[in-house]
N, CA, C and O atoms as a MOPAC input file, in Angstrom:
PM7 MOZYME 1SCF
protein

 N     52.69400 1    82.72900 1    86.38300 1
 C     53.74800 1    82.40100 1    87.33300 1
 C     54.25500 1    83.66200 1    88.01400 1
 O     54.54200 1    84.65700 1    87.34800 1
 N     54.36600 1    83.62600 1    89.32900 1
 C     54.85900 1    84.76400 1    90.10000 1
 C     56.36200 1    84.61400 1    90.28200 1
 O     56.85000 1    83.53900 1    90.63100 1
 N     57.08700 1    85.68900 1    90.04600 1
 C     58.50700 1    85.65400 1    90.25400 1
 C     58.89400 1    86.61800 1    91.36600 1
 O     58.24800 1    87.64900 1    91.55800 1
 N     59.92800 1    86.28500 1    92.08000 1
 C     60.38800 1    87.16200 1    93.12900 1
 C     61.02100 1    88.38800 1    92.52600 1
 O     61.59400 1    88.30800 1    91.43900 1
 N     60.93500 1    89.55700 1    93.21200 1
 C     61.60200 1    90.76000 1    92.70300 1
 C     63.10300 1    90.54600 1    92.78800 1
 O     63.57400 1    89.74500 1    93.59500 1
 N     63.85700 1    91.25900 1    91.96100 1
 C     65.30100 1    91.12600 1    92.04700 1
 C     65.82400 1    91.60800 1    93.37000 1
 O     65.21400 1    92.48200 1    93.98600 1
 N     66.93600 1    91.06700 1    93.83200 1
 C     67.48300 1    91.54300 1    95.12000 1
 C     67.90700 1    92.98700 1    95.03700 1
 O     68.26500 1    93.47500 1    93.96500 1
 N     67.86900 1    93.66500 1    96.14500 1
 C     68.31200 1    95.05800 1    96.17700 1
 C     69.83000 1    95.09800 1    96.01100 1
 O     70.53800 1    94.25100 1    96.55600 1
 N     70.33100 1    96.08400 1    95.25500 1
 C     71.80300 1    96.18800 1    95.04200 1
 C     72.65600 1    96.12800 1    96.30500 1
 O     73.75000 1    95.56400 1    96.29600 1
 N     72.14700 1    96.71400 1    97.39200 1
 C     72.92300 1    96.70800 1    98.61500 1
 C     73.11200 1    95.30100 1    99.17300 1
 O     73.98300 1    95.08300 1   100.01500 1
 N     72.31000 1    94.34900 1    98.71700 1
 C     72.44900 1    92.96400 1    99.16300 1
 C     73.38400 1    92.16100 1    98.22900 1
 O     73.63500 1    90.97800 1    98.45500 1
 N     73.87200 1    92.80900 1    97.21300 1
 C     74.66100 1    92.06700 1    96.20200 1
 C     76.06900 1    92.61700 1    96.03800 1
 O     76.59000 1    92.67500 1    94.92500 1
 N     76.68300 1    93.01800 1    97.13500 1
 C     78.06300 1    93.51100 1    97.04200 1
 C     78.97000 1    92.34500 1    96.66300 1
 O     78.73200 1    91.21200 1    97.08200 1
 N     80.02700 1    92.62200 1    95.85900 1
 C     80.93300 1    91.56000 1    95.46800 1
 C     81.62000 1    90.94300 1    96.70400 1
 O     81.88500 1    91.62100 1    97.69700 1
 N     81.88700 1    89.66700 1    96.60500 1
 C     82.64900 1    89.03300 1    97.66600 1
 C     83.41100 1    87.86300 1    97.08900 1
 O     82.94200 1    87.22000 1    96.15000 1
 N     84.56000 1    87.58100 1    97.62600 1
 C     85.30900 1    86.41400 1    97.21900 1
 C     85.26300 1    85.44100 1    98.35100 1
 O     85.57700 1    85.77000 1    99.49400 1
 N     84.87200 1    84.24700 1    98.02700 1
 C     84.80300 1    83.18700 1    99.01700 1
 C     85.38800 1    81.93500 1    98.42800 1
 O     85.92800 1    81.96400 1    97.32200 1
 N     85.29400 1    80.84100 1    99.13600 1
 C     85.87500 1    79.59300 1    98.67400 1
 C     85.30300 1    79.17100 1    97.33600 1
 O     86.04600 1    78.75700 1    96.44500 1
 N     83.98600 1    79.27200 1    97.18300 1
 C     83.35200 1    78.86800 1    95.93700 1
 C     83.76800 1    79.72600 1    94.76500 1
 O     83.96400 1    79.20400 1    93.66800 1
 N     83.90900 1    81.02100 1    94.95800 1
 C     84.35300 1    81.94400 1    93.93100 1
 C     85.76200 1    81.59000 1    93.48200 1
 O     86.05500 1    81.53700 1    92.28700 1
 N     86.64800 1    81.34300 1    94.48400 1
 C     88.01800 1    80.92000 1    94.15300 1
 C     88.07400 1    79.61900 1    93.38100 1
 O     88.89100 1    79.47400 1    92.47200 1
 N     87.21000 1    78.66200 1    93.73100 1
 C     87.13000 1    77.39800 1    93.04000 1
 C     86.73100 1    77.58900 1    91.58900 1
 O     87.31100 1    76.97900 1    90.69100 1
 N     85.75400 1    78.42500 1    91.37000 1
 C     85.23600 1    78.65600 1    90.01700 1
 C     86.31500 1    79.32500 1    89.15000 1
 O     86.49700 1    78.95200 1    87.99100 1
 N     87.03300 1    80.31900 1    89.71500 1
 C     88.09100 1    80.98300 1    88.94800 1
 C     89.21700 1    79.99300 1    88.62100 1
 O     89.71300 1    79.94900 1    87.49500 1
 N     89.60500 1    79.20400 1    89.62000 1
 C     90.62200 1    78.19000 1    89.36000 1
 C     90.18200 1    77.22200 1    88.24000 1
 O     90.96100 1    76.88200 1    87.34900 1
 N     88.93600 1    76.80000 1    88.31600 1
 C     88.41000 1    75.89400 1    87.31100 1
 C     88.37900 1    76.53800 1    85.93500 1
 O     88.67000 1    75.87700 1    84.93800 1
 N     88.02500 1    77.83300 1    85.86400 1
 C     87.99100 1    78.54200 1    84.58400 1
 C     89.40900 1    78.62200 1    84.00200 1
 O     89.59300 1    78.41500 1    82.80200 1
 N     90.38200 1    78.91100 1    84.81600 1
 C     91.76700 1    78.98600 1    84.33400 1
 C     92.19700 1    77.64000 1    83.77900 1
 O     92.76400 1    77.55800 1    82.69000 1
 N     91.92400 1    76.58700 1    84.53400 1
 C     92.27900 1    75.23800 1    84.08500 1
 C     91.58200 1    74.86100 1    82.80800 1
 O     92.22100 1    74.34800 1    81.89000 1
 N     90.30100 1    75.09600 1    82.71700 1
 C     89.52700 1    74.72900 1    81.53000 1
 C     89.98400 1    75.49800 1    80.30000 1
 O     90.09500 1    74.92800 1    79.21500 1
 N     90.24900 1    76.78400 1    80.46400 1
 C     90.72200 1    77.59300 1    79.36000 1
 C     92.06700 1    77.07900 1    78.87500 1
 O     92.30300 1    77.00800 1    77.66900 1
 N     92.94800 1    76.72000 1    79.79500 1
 C     94.23400 1    76.16600 1    79.44500 1
 C     94.08300 1    74.89200 1    78.64600 1
 O     94.75500 1    74.70600 1    77.63200 1
 N     93.20300 1    74.01400 1    79.09900 1
 C     92.97900 1    72.76300 1    78.36800 1
 C     92.35100 1    73.02000 1    76.98000 1
 O     92.69200 1    72.35200 1    76.00400 1
 N     91.44300 1    73.98500 1    76.91300 1
 C     90.83900 1    74.30700 1    75.62800 1
 C     91.85000 1    74.87000 1    74.63800 1
 O     91.71100 1    74.69700 1    73.42700 1
 N     92.87800 1    75.54900 1    75.16900 1
 C     93.91500 1    76.14400 1    74.30500 1
 C     95.12100 1    75.20000 1    74.15600 1
 O     96.10600 1    75.53900 1    73.50100 1
 N     95.03000 1    74.04300 1    74.75800 1
 C     96.09300 1    73.02000 1    74.69200 1
 C     97.41800 1    73.55100 1    75.22600 1
 O     98.47400 1    73.38200 1    74.61600 1
 N     97.32400 1    74.19800 1    76.38300 1
 C     98.51400 1    74.72300 1    77.06700 1
 C     98.45800 1    74.26400 1    78.51700 1
 O     97.40000 1    73.87200 1    79.01100 1
 N     99.58300 1    74.31300 1    79.18800 1
 C     99.67300 1    73.87800 1    80.59100 1
 C     99.26400 1    75.01300 1    81.53500 1
 O    100.02000 1    75.96700 1    81.72000 1
 N     98.07100 1    74.91300 1    82.13200 1
 C     97.62700 1    76.00000 1    83.00800 1
 C     98.41500 1    76.13400 1    84.30000 1
 O     98.22100 1    77.10500 1    85.03200 1
 N     99.29900 1    75.18800 1    84.60200 1
 C    100.11900 1    75.27600 1    85.78900 1
 C    101.46500 1    75.97400 1    85.54600 1
 O    102.18500 1    76.28000 1    86.49700 1
 N    101.80200 1    76.22600 1    84.28100 1
 C    103.03400 1    76.94900 1    83.98500 1
 C    102.79000 1    78.43300 1    84.30800 1
 O    101.80200 1    79.01000 1    83.85400 1
 N    103.68100 1    79.04400 1    85.08700 1
 C    103.44000 1    80.42900 1    85.54000 1
 C    103.15700 1    81.43600 1    84.43100 1
 O    102.25700 1    82.26500 1    84.56600 1
 N    103.91500 1    81.37400 1    83.33700 1
 C    103.66900 1    82.32000 1    82.24400 1
 C    102.34700 1    82.06300 1    81.55500 1
 O    101.60200 1    82.99000 1    81.23800 1
 N    102.07000 1    80.80300 1    81.33100 1
 C    100.81600 1    80.41900 1    80.69600 1
 C     99.65000 1    80.80200 1    81.61300 1
 O     98.65400 1    81.35500 1    81.14600 1
 N     99.76700 1    80.51600 1    82.89500 1
 C     98.69600 1    80.84900 1    83.82400 1
 C     98.42400 1    82.33300 1    83.82100 1
 O     97.26600 1    82.75100 1    83.85500 1
 N     99.47700 1    83.14500 1    83.78000 1
 C     99.33500 1    84.58400 1    83.72700 1
 C     98.58200 1    84.98800 1    82.46400 1
 O     97.69800 1    85.84300 1    82.50800 1
 N     98.94300 1    84.36100 1    81.32300 1
 C     98.25700 1    84.65700 1    80.08000 1
 C     96.76800 1    84.29200 1    80.16200 1
 O     95.90600 1    85.04300 1    79.70600 1
 N     96.49100 1    83.13600 1    80.74600 1
 C     95.09900 1    82.68700 1    80.86800 1
 C     94.29400 1    83.63600 1    81.76700 1
 O     93.16200 1    83.99600 1    81.44200 1
 N     94.88500 1    84.03500 1    82.89200 1
 C     94.22300 1    84.98100 1    83.78400 1
 C     93.94100 1    86.28000 1    83.06200 1
 O     92.85000 1    86.83300 1    83.19200 1
 N     94.91100 1    86.78100 1    82.29800 1
 C     94.73100 1    87.99000 1    81.52900 1
 C     93.55800 1    87.87600 1    80.52200 1
 O     92.77100 1    88.80500 1    80.33700 1
 N     93.48700 1    86.70600 1    79.89400 1
 C     92.39100 1    86.47600 1    78.95900 1
 C     91.03400 1    86.49600 1    79.65800 1
 O     90.07400 1    87.07200 1    79.14600 1
 N     90.95800 1    85.86700 1    80.82600 1
 C     89.70800 1    85.84400 1    81.59000 1
 C     89.37000 1    87.26400 1    82.09300 1
 O     88.20000 1    87.64600 1    82.09700 1
 N     90.36100 1    88.03200 1    82.51000 1
 C     90.08400 1    89.40000 1    82.92000 1
 C     89.56000 1    90.22700 1    81.77400 1
 O     88.60800 1    90.98900 1    81.94600 1
 N     90.16400 1    90.09400 1    80.59900 1
 C     89.69100 1    90.83800 1    79.42600 1
 C     88.22500 1    90.49900 1    79.11600 1
 O     87.41600 1    91.38500 1    78.84200 1
 N     87.90100 1    89.19200 1    79.16400 1
 C     86.54200 1    88.77800 1    78.90500 1
 C     85.59300 1    89.28600 1    79.96600 1
 O     84.48600 1    89.72500 1    79.65400 1
 N     86.01500 1    89.23200 1    81.21800 1
 C     85.16800 1    89.72400 1    82.33600 1
 C     84.89500 1    91.20700 1    82.17100 1
 O     83.78500 1    91.66500 1    82.44100 1
 N     85.90700 1    91.97800 1    81.72300 1
 C     85.71700 1    93.40700 1    81.53000 1
 C     84.69500 1    93.66600 1    80.41300 1
 O     83.87100 1    94.57400 1    80.51600 1
 N     84.75700 1    92.86800 1    79.35800 1
 C     83.76700 1    92.97700 1    78.29700 1
 C     82.35100 1    92.69200 1    78.82300 1
 O     81.39900 1    93.41400 1    78.52700 1
 N     82.25200 1    91.61200 1    79.61400 1
 C     80.98800 1    91.22900 1    80.22000 1
 C     80.46200 1    92.33000 1    81.14700 1
 O     79.26600 1    92.62300 1    81.17700 1
 N     81.39900 1    92.93700 1    81.91000 1
 C     81.02600 1    94.00700 1    82.82500 1
 C     80.43200 1    95.18800 1    82.05300 1
 O     79.39800 1    95.72800 1    82.44700 1
 N     81.07700 1    95.58600 1    80.96500 1
 C     80.59300 1    96.69300 1    80.17300 1
 C     79.19100 1    96.44800 1    79.62600 1
 O     78.33100 1    97.32800 1    79.66000 1
 N     78.98600 1    95.26300 1    79.13300 1
 C     77.65700 1    94.90200 1    78.60700 1
 C     76.63000 1    94.89900 1    79.73000 1
 O     75.51900 1    95.40000 1    79.55700 1
 N     76.98900 1    94.34500 1    80.86700 1
 C     76.07800 1    94.28400 1    82.00200 1
 C     75.71600 1    95.66500 1    82.53000 1
 O     74.56100 1    95.92900 1    82.86300 1
 N     76.70600 1    96.53900 1    82.60400 1
 C     76.45400 1    97.91100 1    83.07300 1
 C     75.47000 1    98.60000 1    82.12700 1
 O     74.55300 1    99.29000 1    82.57300 1
 N     75.66100 1    98.41400 1    80.84100 1
 C     74.70500 1    98.97700 1    79.86200 1
 C     73.30700 1    98.45700 1    80.11200 1
 O     72.33700 1    99.21300 1    80.07900 1
 N     73.20600 1    97.15000 1    80.36500 1
 C     71.89700 1    96.53900 1    80.64900 1
 C     71.30800 1    97.10800 1    81.95300 1
 O     70.10400 1    97.34700 1    82.03900 1
 N     72.14900 1    97.31800 1    82.94600 1
 C     71.65800 1    97.89100 1    84.22300 1
 C     71.12200 1    99.29700 1    83.99900 1
 O     70.05400 1    99.65100 1    84.49900 1
 N     71.86100 1   100.08600 1    83.25600 1
 C     71.41700 1   101.47000 1    82.95000 1
 C     70.07300 1   101.43400 1    82.20600 1
 O     69.14800 1   102.17900 1    82.52800 1
 N     69.99400 1   100.56800 1    81.22700 1
 C     68.74400 1   100.41900 1    80.48000 1
 C     67.58800 1    99.94100 1    81.35100 1
 O     66.42500 1   100.20900 1    81.05200 1
 N     67.91100 1    99.23600 1    82.42500 1
 C     66.89800 1    98.72200 1    83.34600 1
 C     66.54000 1    99.71000 1    84.44800 1
 O     65.69500 1    99.41600 1    85.29300 1
 N     67.19000 1   100.90300 1    84.44600 1
 C     66.84100 1   101.91800 1    85.40800 1
 C     67.67200 1   101.98200 1    86.67800 1
 O     67.33600 1   102.73900 1    87.58800 1
 N     68.73200 1   101.21900 1    86.76400 1
 C     69.58400 1   101.26300 1    87.94800 1
 C     70.33300 1   102.60700 1    87.96800 1
 O     70.70700 1   103.14600 1    86.92600 1
 N     70.53500 1   103.11800 1    89.16400 1
 C     71.23500 1   104.40300 1    89.30800 1
 C     72.73200 1   104.16000 1    89.35100 1
 O     73.17000 1   103.03800 1    89.60600 1
 N     73.53500 1   105.21400 1    89.10300 1
 C     74.96900 1   105.07000 1    89.20400 1
 C     75.43900 1   104.58700 1    90.56800 1
 O     76.39800 1   103.82100 1    90.66400 1
 N     74.76200 1   105.03500 1    91.62300 1
 C     75.13600 1   104.58600 1    92.98300 1
 C     74.85100 1   103.09400 1    93.12800 1
 O     75.67700 1   102.35800 1    93.66800 1
 N     73.69200 1   102.63900 1    92.65200 1
 C     73.40600 1   101.22200 1    92.73300 1
 C     74.41100 1   100.38800 1    91.95500 1
 O     74.85000 1    99.33500 1    92.41800 1
 N     74.77200 1   100.86400 1    90.77200 1
 C     75.76400 1   100.17100 1    89.95700 1
 C     77.11700 1   100.11600 1    90.66500 1
 O     77.79600 1    99.08900 1    90.65300 1
 N     77.49300 1   101.22500 1    91.27500 1
 C     78.78900 1   101.26000 1    91.98300 1
 C     78.77900 1   100.30200 1    93.16800 1
 O     79.81000 1    99.71200 1    93.48900 1
 N     77.64800 1   100.14000 1    93.81400 1
 C     77.54600 1    99.19200 1    94.94000 1
 C     77.71300 1    97.75900 1    94.38700 1
 O     78.46700 1    96.95100 1    94.93000 1
 N     76.99800 1    97.47800 1    93.30700 1
 C     77.08400 1    96.15000 1    92.68900 1
 C     78.53500 1    95.80300 1    92.26500 1
 O     78.94100 1    94.64200 1    92.31600 1
 N     79.29000 1    96.81300 1    91.85300 1
 C     80.67500 1    96.62000 1    91.44300 1
 C     81.66800 1    96.66000 1    92.58800 1
 O     82.86000 1    96.43000 1    92.38400 1
 N     81.19400 1    96.94600 1    93.77800 1
 C     82.04800 1    97.03000 1    94.95300 1
 C     82.82900 1    98.29400 1    95.02600 1
 O     83.88600 1    98.32000 1    95.65700 1
 N     82.36300 1    99.34800 1    94.41300 1
 C     83.07200 1   100.61400 1    94.40500 1
 C     82.59900 1   101.53200 1    95.51200 1
 O     83.19300 1   102.59100 1    95.71400 1
 N     81.55700 1   101.17100 1    96.23500 1
 C     81.02500 1   101.97800 1    97.35900 1
 C     80.84100 1   101.10600 1    98.54900 1
 O     80.40600 1   101.57800 1    99.59900 1

């Protein structure tokens, strides 16, 4: 089976769009329901967002390690993270 090469990092800059916002909203709501709390309460919502941010940062660290192991350069990684 032939697979396409991975996209070039310059084609994968972060972006927030309608779908991204929908997914984040859904994640907040689902996490609130999983924790049996009201995701619409401002303090609870802030807590849930903080939890998702912490998890995303853990995922980012693991992914960066995988990128380095795969031979990506620091510049390519910074592009993927939206830092350049």
